[in-house]
N, C-alpha and C positions, 0 to 999 in steps of 0.2 A: 964777292959773296953771291953762291948761288942760291936762289930761292927752292922751294920744294916744288915751285911751278916750274922750274924752267927744263924739267925731263918730261914734263908732259907734252905728248903728241897727240896733235889734234886725229878725231878719226875722220874726218872729211876736208883735208885741204883745200883752202879755198883757190890757191892757182891752179888745180886741176879741174877746175869746175869752171873755167872763162873758155869764151867760144877762142876756137883754134888762132883765131889774130893776135892774141895776148898769150898763148902758149909760149912763145920764145922771146917773148920779153923780158929781160933780164930785170929791168925796173920793177915792173909791175908784179913779176914772180916776188923780186924781195918785198912787197909793200903788202902783198897777200902772205908772207911768211911771217911778216911783223904783225900782220893782223890774227894769225893763227896763232902765234903765241900771245898773245891777249886772252882769246877765246877759249884757249883749251882748258883751263881753272874752269871756267862759266862751263862748258861744256862736260867736262869731269860732276862736277857737281849738278848738273841736270842728271846729267845718267843714271845718277846713283840716287836721285832724291829720295826713292823709295824707302832707303834706309835712314834718312833723314828724320821721316815721319815714323819711326820703328822703335818703340821704350826698345828693345832690346842693341841697336846695333847706332843708335844716335853717339855724336860724339858727347860727351861730358859734358862741356860749356851751352848746348842746345837742349839740355833736359828742363830745365827752367821754361823755357822757350815754347818748348811740345808741351808741358804740363799745362800752363797758360792755356792753350787751345781748348783743351777742354774741363778749364777751369777750377784745374788743383794748384794750391800751394803749396809748395815745398818745403820742406825741414830738410835746411843744409846740413844737420849732425845726422842725418841718415846715414849721409855717402851717397855714390852712385849707386850701388846695388838697391839701395834703399830707396832711391828716387827711381830708378825702371822699375822695380815693383809696383811704387803707389800710381806710377805712368800706367800701368799695365793694368792693375786692378778698378783703377779710374777708370779706366778706357772701355773695362767687360760689364759695367755696369751702368753704361750712357743709355742703350737699350730700356733698361727700366726705371730711368731718372725719374723723381717724384714718390717714387713708393716708398713702403717701408724698408722693404730689403735693401736698396739704393741708399737708403740714410745709414743702416748699418753699416754698410759695406763701406761707404764715407768713411763715416767714423772709424771705425776698426782699422781702412787703411791709414789714418792720418796719426792714430795715438795708441791702433795696437788694443784697443780695450772694445770689448764685446757692451749693445746695448738693446735695452728692453724699449719698444715703440710704442704708445697706447694713443691711436685715431680716436677721434668723434666721428668719425665717418660710418658709413655701411651702407651695403645694395642688398636689395631685393626683388622678389617681383611676385605677383598676385595678379589671381584674376578677377580680384573685386574692384571695382572702381572706388576712387578716392580713399583707397587704404593709404594710414600712416603712412610717410615716409619715415625709413630708419635711421638711426643716428641721430644725432645731436644737430639743433638748427645753426648753432655757431658753429664753423669751424675749428678745430684746434688740435694739435698736434703736442705730444709729451715726450719726451725723451731720454729717456733713466741711463745714465750712461752707469755701468757695473765695474766699480773700480774700489780696491784701499786706499791708492793713493790719489785722490781727488786735489791734491793740490800741485800735483806735479804737472795736472794740464792744464792749459795756455785756455783760459776761459772763453776769451774775443776769439782765439783763431776756433774754437769749440764751435762756438757762437758762427761764425764765418761758412762752418765747412756746412754747420747744418740748414744753413739761409741757403747755400748752394744746392746741395741735394733734395731738399722738400718743395712741394711746389709753392712758387712764387706766394699765394693768395693765403697761402693758411698759416696763421703766427705758430708761432712755437714757443715750448718752456723747456729747460735743462732742469735735473734733477739728478744728483750724486747719489746712489744707494751701494754700500757696501757688499763684496761678492757673496756667495753663498756658496761655503764649501761644506762639503760633506762631513 
C-alpha cells in the first residue's frame, strides 16, 4: 500500500549537496535518498505552514487546535464552516481584547446573540487638581444577553466566553433580557 507521502519529492535532495567525493558513491546516494523520502513530508508541511495558521485553509482536524491558540472553545455542532467563521471572528477582535466590543463579539461568535454591556468604569480629564474620578470605585461588568431563548444557551460556556474576553481583574455578572421587537 502506497502512502500519500510516497509521491512527494523533496525540493532539496541531500545527495546533490554533498562534496564531489560522495556524488559518485552509490551507497551514500542511496542513504541520502532514504533521508529525502523521510524528510519530504516534513518539508512539505513546513513549506505550507502558513496555510495551517489560516482559518480559511487549515485542515478540519486542526481547527480546534487553531482555536485554542486564541482562547476559543468551539462548538462541534456548528460544523467546519461555523468553526472557521468563529476563528476568523475571534482573531479579528484580539487587538481589542478586554473592551466592551470584544465581549459583545465573542458572545455573538459563540452563541449568535446580541449583548449589551454595562461597565462601572469611565474616563475624563480635568484641569482642576484633586477632581473626583468618574465611574465606580469597585469595578463591575454586567453583560445583558438579549434573547428570547435563554434556556438554549449553555450558561457555563457563556461564562467561560465572557471570562476570556473581559479584563481579568473585573468581576462580571450575566443577566438575560427579552429581545425588544418593534
